[in-house]
C-alpha positions as CSV (number, residue, x, y, z in Angstrom):
1,M,-24.6,20.6,32.0
2,A,-26.0,23.8,29.6
3,S,-28.4,23.1,27.4
4,E,-26.8,23.3,23.9
5,N,-29.3,25.1,22.2
6,T,-28.4,27.8,24.8
7,L,-24.8,28.3,24.6
8,K,-22.6,30.0,21.7
9,G,-18.8,30.9,21.2
10,L,-16.5,30.6,24.3
11,A,-19.3,29.6,26.8
12,K,-19.8,26.3,24.6
13,A,-16.4,25.7,24.0
14,K,-16.0,25.1,27.8
15,D,-19.5,23.0,28.1
16,V,-17.9,20.9,25.3
17,Y,-14.7,20.8,27.1
18,E,-16.2,20.0,30.8
19,Y,-18.3,17.3,29.5
20,R,-16.5,15.9,26.5
21,S,-18.6,13.1,25.5
22,K,-21.4,14.6,25.9
23,R,-22.1,15.6,22.1
24,A,-20.9,12.0,21.1
25,R,-23.1,10.2,23.1
26,E,-26.1,12.9,22.1
27,L,-25.4,11.7,18.4
28,K,-24.9,7.9,18.6
29,T,-28.5,7.7,20.0
30,E,-29.4,9.3,16.6
31,G,-28.0,6.7,14.6
32,K,-24.3,8.4,14.0
33,K,-21.3,6.2,14.2
34,V,-18.2,7.4,16.6
35,L,-14.9,6.3,16.4
36,G,-11.8,7.1,18.9
37,Y,-8.3,7.8,17.7
38,F,-4.9,8.5,19.1
39,C,-2.3,11.2,18.3
40,C,-2.8,13.7,15.4
41,Y,-2.2,11.4,12.4
42,P,-5.1,9.0,11.8
43,P,-6.7,11.5,9.0
44,L,-9.5,13.1,9.9
45,E,-11.0,13.5,6.7
46,I,-11.5,10.0,5.8
47,M,-13.6,9.4,8.7
48,T,-15.6,12.3,8.0
49,A,-15.9,11.4,4.3
50,L,-17.7,8.0,5.8
51,D,-20.2,10.3,8.3
52,F,-18.2,9.1,11.2
53,L,-17.7,11.3,14.5
54,P,-14.0,10.8,15.3
55,I,-13.3,11.8,18.9
56,R,-9.6,12.3,19.9
57,I,-8.9,10.2,22.8
58,L,-7.2,12.1,26.0
59,G,-6.5,10.7,29.3
60,D,-7.4,12.4,32.6
61,M,-4.9,14.3,35.1
62,D,-7.7,14.3,37.8
63,E,-8.4,10.4,37.8
64,P,-5.6,8.2,39.4
65,I,-4.3,5.5,37.4
66,T,-5.6,2.0,38.9
67,I,-6.4,-0.5,36.3
68,A,-4.2,0.3,33.6
69,D,-1.0,-0.9,36.2
70,G,-1.6,-4.1,35.5
71,Y,-1.5,-4.1,31.7
72,L,1.1,-1.6,30.5
73,P,4.3,-0.9,33.0
74,T,5.0,2.3,34.8
75,V,7.9,3.1,33.1
76,M,6.4,4.3,29.9
77,C,4.3,7.3,28.6
78,I,1.6,8.3,31.7
79,F,-0.5,10.0,29.3
80,Y,-1.0,6.9,27.7
81,R,-1.6,4.9,30.5
82,S,-4.0,7.2,31.7
83,C,-6.0,6.6,28.3
84,F,-6.3,3.4,28.6
85,D,-7.4,3.3,32.3
86,L,-10.4,5.5,31.1
87,G,-11.2,3.1,28.7
88,M,-10.6,0.4,31.0
89,K,-13.0,2.7,33.5
90,G,-15.6,2.8,30.6
91,R,-15.6,6.3,30.0
92,Y,-14.8,5.8,26.0
93,D,-17.5,2.7,26.2
94,F,-20.1,4.5,23.5
95,L,-17.3,4.3,20.5
96,D,-17.9,2.3,17.7
97,G,-14.5,1.8,16.4
98,F,-10.8,2.8,17.9
99,I,-8.1,4.0,15.6
100,G,-4.7,3.3,16.7
101,A,-1.6,4.5,15.7
102,H,2.1,4.3,15.8
103,A,2.6,7.6,16.8
104,C,5.2,6.7,19.5
105,D,6.1,3.3,20.8
106,G,3.7,4.2,23.9
107,A,1.1,4.9,21.6
108,E,1.7,1.7,19.7
109,R,1.9,-0.6,22.6
110,T,-1.3,1.0,24.2
111,S,-3.0,0.9,20.7
112,H,-2.5,-2.9,20.4
113,I,-3.5,-3.4,24.4
114,W,-6.6,-1.5,23.5
115,K,-7.7,-3.4,20.9
116,N,-7.6,-6.9,22.7
117,Y,-9.2,-5.9,25.8
118,I,-11.6,-2.6,25.0
119,K,-13.9,-4.7,22.5
120,S,-15.4,-2.2,19.5
121,P,-17.1,-3.1,16.1
122,C,-14.6,-1.5,14.6
123,N,-10.7,-1.6,15.5
124,F,-7.6,-0.3,12.8
125,F,-3.8,0.3,13.9
126,L,-2.3,3.0,11.6
127,D,1.3,2.4,10.8
128,I,2.9,5.5,10.4
129,P,6.9,5.9,9.5
130,H,9.1,7.5,11.3
131,T,10.9,9.6,8.5
132,S,9.3,11.9,5.6
133,R,11.1,10.6,2.9
134,T,9.7,10.0,0.0
135,E,9.4,6.2,0.2
136,A,8.0,6.6,3.6
137,V,5.5,9.1,2.0
138,D,4.8,6.3,-0.3
139,Y,4.2,3.6,2.8
140,F,1.8,5.6,4.5
141,K,0.0,6.4,1.6
142,L,-0.6,2.4,1.4
143,Q,-1.4,2.3,4.7
144,L,-4.4,4.8,4.0
145,S,-5.9,3.0,1.6
146,Y,-6.0,0.2,4.1
147,F,-7.6,2.5,6.3
148,K,-10.1,3.8,3.8
149,E,-11.0,0.3,2.9
150,T,-11.6,-1.1,6.5
151,L,-14.3,1.7,7.3
152,E,-15.9,1.1,4.1
153,E,-16.1,-2.4,5.2
154,F,-17.0,-1.5,8.3
155,T,-19.9,1.1,7.1
156,G,-20.9,-1.0,3.6
157,K,-20.1,2.5,1.8
158,K,-17.4,3.8,-0.9
159,I,-15.9,6.5,-0.9
160,S,-15.0,8.5,-4.0
161,P,-12.2,10.5,-4.6
162,E,-14.2,13.7,-4.9
163,R,-15.8,13.2,-1.4
164,I,-12.5,12.9,-0.1
165,R,-11.7,16.1,-1.6
166,E,-15.0,17.6,-0.2
167,T,-13.6,16.7,3.2
168,I,-10.4,18.0,3.0
169,A,-11.7,21.3,2.4
170,L,-14.1,21.4,5.1
171,H,-11.4,20.7,7.5
172,N,-8.9,23.0,5.9
173,K,-11.5,25.4,6.8
174,Q,-11.5,24.5,9.9
175,R,-7.2,25.1,10.2
176,A,-7.9,28.3,8.4
177,L,-10.4,29.2,11.4
178,V,-8.2,27.9,13.6
179,R,-4.9,29.7,12.3
180,D,-7.7,32.8,12.6
181,L,-8.2,32.5,16.1
182,Y,-4.3,32.1,17.1
183,N,-3.7,35.5,15.3
184,L,-5.9,37.2,17.9
185,R,-3.5,36.6,20.7
186,K,-0.6,38.7,18.9
187,P,-2.1,41.9,20.6
188,D,-0.2,42.5,24.5
189,P,-2.1,41.6,26.4
190,P,-3.6,38.6,23.4
191,L,-7.7,38.8,23.1
192,I,-7.8,34.9,24.4
193,S,-6.3,33.4,27.2
194,G,-4.2,30.0,26.9
195,S,-7.0,28.2,28.9
196,E,-9.6,29.6,27.0
197,M,-7.6,28.2,23.5
198,L,-7.3,25.2,25.2
199,Q,-11.2,24.8,25.8
200,V,-11.9,25.3,22.1
201,V,-9.2,23.1,20.3
202,I,-10.3,20.3,22.4
203,A,-13.9,21.3,21.6
204,L,-13.2,21.2,18.2
205,M,-11.7,17.3,18.8
206,M,-15.1,16.2,20.4
207,I,-17.7,17.7,18.0
208,P,-18.7,17.1,14.1
209,I,-16.5,19.2,11.6
210,E,-19.6,21.6,10.7
211,E,-20.3,22.6,14.3
212,G,-16.7,22.9,15.1
213,N,-16.4,25.3,12.3
214,V,-19.7,27.4,13.7
215,L,-18.2,27.3,16.9
216,L,-15.3,28.9,15.9
217,K,-16.3,31.7,14.0
218,E,-18.6,32.5,17.0
219,V,-15.6,32.3,19.2
220,I,-13.5,34.5,16.4
221,E,-16.6,37.1,16.5
222,E,-16.5,37.3,20.3
223,V,-12.7,37.4,21.0
224,S,-12.2,40.1,18.4
225,A,-15.1,42.2,20.1
226,R,-13.3,42.1,23.5
227,K,-11.2,45.1,25.2
228,D,-8.8,44.5,28.0
229,V,-10.6,41.1,29.4
230,V,-7.1,39.0,29.5
231,E,-4.8,40.8,32.1
232,K,-1.5,42.0,30.8
233,K,1.7,39.9,31.9
234,T,5.4,40.2,31.8
235,G,6.1,36.5,29.7
236,R,4.7,35.8,26.3
237,L,5.1,32.2,26.6
238,L,5.3,29.5,23.7
239,I,4.7,25.9,24.6
240,W,6.7,23.1,23.3
241,G,6.6,19.6,23.7
242,S,4.0,16.9,25.0
243,L,0.1,18.2,24.9
244,I,-1.6,19.8,27.5
245,D,-5.2,18.4,28.0
246,N,-6.4,20.0,31.6
247,T,-7.1,23.9,32.1
248,A,-5.6,23.7,35.8
249,F,-2.0,23.6,34.1
250,T,-2.9,26.6,31.6
251,D,-4.2,28.4,34.6
252,M,-1.5,27.7,37.2
253,I,1.0,28.9,34.5
254,E,-1.1,32.2,33.4
255,S,-1.6,32.9,37.2
256,A,2.2,33.0,37.6
257,G,2.9,35.3,35.6
258,F,2.1,34.9,31.6
259,N,0.3,35.2,28.8
260,I,0.0,32.0,26.7
261,V,0.3,32.9,23.0
262,I,1.2,30.2,21.0
263,E,1.5,26.3,21.4
264,D,3.6,24.0,19.6
265,T,1.9,20.8,20.9
266,A,-0.5,18.0,19.4
267,L,-3.1,19.8,21.1
268,G,-2.3,23.4,20.1
269,V,-1.1,24.3,16.3
270,R,0.4,21.0,15.5
271,P,-2.5,19.6,14.0
272,F,-3.8,23.0,12.1
273,W,-0.9,25.1,10.7
274,H,-0.5,23.6,7.4
275,D,-3.3,22.6,4.7
276,I,-3.8,19.8,3.2
277,E,-2.8,19.9,-0.7
278,D,-5.1,19.5,-3.5
279,T,-3.4,16.2,-5.6
280,E,-5.1,14.2,-8.1
281,D,-4.7,11.5,-5.4
282,P,-6.2,13.0,-2.5
283,L,-4.9,9.8,-0.2
284,M,-1.2,11.2,-1.6
285,G,-2.2,14.8,-0.6
286,L,-3.4,13.3,3.4
287,A,0.1,11.1,3.3
288,K,2.5,14.3,2.7
289,H,0.6,16.6,4.7
290,Y,0.3,14.1,7.9
291,L,4.2,13.0,7.6
292,E,5.2,16.4,6.5
293,E,3.9,19.2,7.7
294,V,2.6,18.1,11.1
295,K,5.4,18.7,13.3
296,C,6.3,16.5,15.7
297,P,9.5,14.7,17.3
298,R,8.5,11.6,16.5
299,T,9.1,12.1,12.6
300,F,12.4,12.4,12.1
301,A,13.4,15.5,10.0
302,Q,16.8,15.4,7.6
303,T,19.9,16.3,9.5
304,G,21.9,19.1,8.1
305,S,25.9,19.0,7.5
306,S,26.5,20.6,11.1
307,Y,25.0,20.8,14.7
308,K,24.1,24.1,14.0
309,E,22.2,23.2,9.8
310,D,20.8,19.9,11.8
311,L,19.0,22.6,14.3
312,E,18.1,25.1,11.8
313,N,16.2,22.4,9.5
314,R,14.5,20.9,13.1
315,F,13.5,24.0,14.7
316,S,13.6,27.3,12.2
317,Y,9.7,27.0,12.6
318,L,10.2,27.6,15.9
319,K,11.9,30.7,15.2
320,E,8.9,32.0,13.4
321,F,6.4,30.9,15.8
322,A,8.7,33.1,18.8
323,N,8.6,36.2,16.0
324,H,5.3,36.4,14.7
325,W,3.6,36.2,18.4
326,K,6.6,38.2,20.0
327,V,7.9,35.1,22.6
328,N,9.8,36.3,25.3
329,G,10.1,32.9,27.1
330,V,9.7,29.2,26.2
331,F,8.3,25.9,28.4
332,G,9.1,23.2,27.1
333,N,6.8,20.7,29.1
334,I,7.4,16.8,28.9
335,I,5.2,14.5,30.6
336,R,6.9,12.2,32.9
337,N,8.4,9.0,30.3
338,C,7.2,11.2,27.1
339,D,10.6,9.7,25.1
340,I,10.1,11.1,21.8
341,H,10.1,15.1,23.2
342,G,12.1,14.1,26.1
343,Y,15.4,13.3,23.9
344,E,14.4,16.4,21.5
345,V,15.0,18.4,25.2
346,P,19.0,18.8,24.6
347,A,18.6,20.2,20.9
348,V,15.6,22.6,21.5
349,R,17.0,23.8,24.4
350,D,20.4,24.7,22.3
351,Y,18.4,26.1,19.5
352,L,15.9,28.4,21.6
353,E,18.6,29.4,23.9
354,G,20.5,30.3,20.8
355,L,18.0,33.2,19.7
356,G,18.3,34.2,22.8
357,L,15.1,33.0,24.5
358,P,15.2,31.8,28.1
359,V,14.1,28.5,28.3
360,L,12.1,26.0,31.3
361,I,11.9,22.4,31.1
362,I,10.0,20.4,33.3
363,E,9.2,17.0,33.2
364,Q,5.6,16.6,35.2
365,D,3.5,13.7,35.9
366,Y,0.5,14.0,34.6
367,S,-1.6,14.6,37.8
368,T,-3.4,18.1,39.1
369,A,-2.3,17.0,42.2
370,A,1.1,17.8,41.2
371,L,0.8,20.8,39.9
372,E,0.8,23.2,42.7
373,P,4.6,22.2,43.8
374,L,5.4,23.5,39.9
375,R,4.1,27.2,40.5
376,T,7.3,28.6,41.9
377,R,9.5,27.4,39.5
378,F,7.7,29.3,36.5
379,Q,7.1,32.4,39.1
380,A,11.2,32.4,39.1
381,F,11.2,31.9,35.2
382,A,8.6,34.8,35.1
383,E,11.0,36.8,37.5
384,R,13.7,35.8,34.9
385,I,11.9,37.5,32.1
386,S,11.3,40.4,34.0
C-alpha cells in the first residue's frame, strides 16, 4: 500500500481502487462519519451537505459467496448477494450508516436484510418510484425530504437550501470533469484504457468529493499528455448493462481485441452524464435529476405509439454515445439474475442492431474464476467486427 501523499493521478486512482476502504477508515479515525449506499440513486449531495463521506457499497468478484446464502435466495441478483456477504464478513464494519434503496427488487430485499442483520447507528431506506411521471417526481422529492430529515436528526445539524445548492455545484463539477475525461477516449486509440477508467470511477466513489475533483484534474492532465500508451485495437466497444467493478473483467475484454471507449453502466456514465438543474427548491432539482436523467432500466420510460418509436424513446441516447465515440460493437453485460437488465435485452439488441452495430450479450456469474472461458467469445466477437 503506497503512501497517500506520494501518489497522484492514475497511480492514486489505482491505489484507491485496490484499497477501497483505506481513505474512509483514515477519515473515520479523524471523526468523519461514513455512509455506505447502494446504487446510483441516494443523492450524494445531501450526504455531502451534512459532511458525511458517502462510499459506494460494491461486491467482490474474487470472494466466494458463503454467508449470504443463508439469508438471500440463490436465484436473486448475485451482485447484491456478494455485497451482503461482504457486509456479514465485516468488510464494511467501519460504516456509521447504511443507505438502502429500491433501485431494483434485489437491492430492495438486500437493503432490508442488511438493516436487520448488519447494525449501523444510522439507517435509511430510500423508496424510489419506477416511473418519472410528474407525480412520481413529487413522491420522490418527499422521500428525499425524509432522507434529509433522518440525516439531520442523526447529526444534530440542519442544512439550508443554500448549503444543498453548494454541494450540488460541487458534485456537478465532478460530473463535468468525468465527462472531460470520457472525451479523452474519443481518439483512436483512446488515451485511457477501460481498466484505468474503471479504477478512476471507483476511486471517486470511495473518497471525499473535494479529493475526487483534485484526482480528476490530475488524471486529465496526465492522460492528455500521453502518446501511444494505449494499444489500438480493431474494436471500439460500448458496454451496456450491469455494472463491472473488477479490472480483471475489463483487462480480459481489452486483451481479446477491444478498446473500451464508453460504459453505459452504474459504474460508467450513468451517474455523471447530466448535471443537476438549479431549481428554487433544490430537492426538486435532485428528484428530477435522479429519476429523469439517470438512464437505468429500473425506471420505466414513456412508451411510444409503435415498437420503433418506443425503442427510440428509450434508447436514442445510446445512438448518441455510439456516434460520439465512434463505436463499432456493443457488449451487453448481464450479471446473473439481474432482472432489470435481463428483461431489456431483446429490445436493446433490436435497437442497436437496427443501427448496424454488432451486439454480444453475455450473462456472467460475477466471479473472476468464471472469466477466462469468456475470452474465446470476445475474441470471436472481435473477429466478427474486423
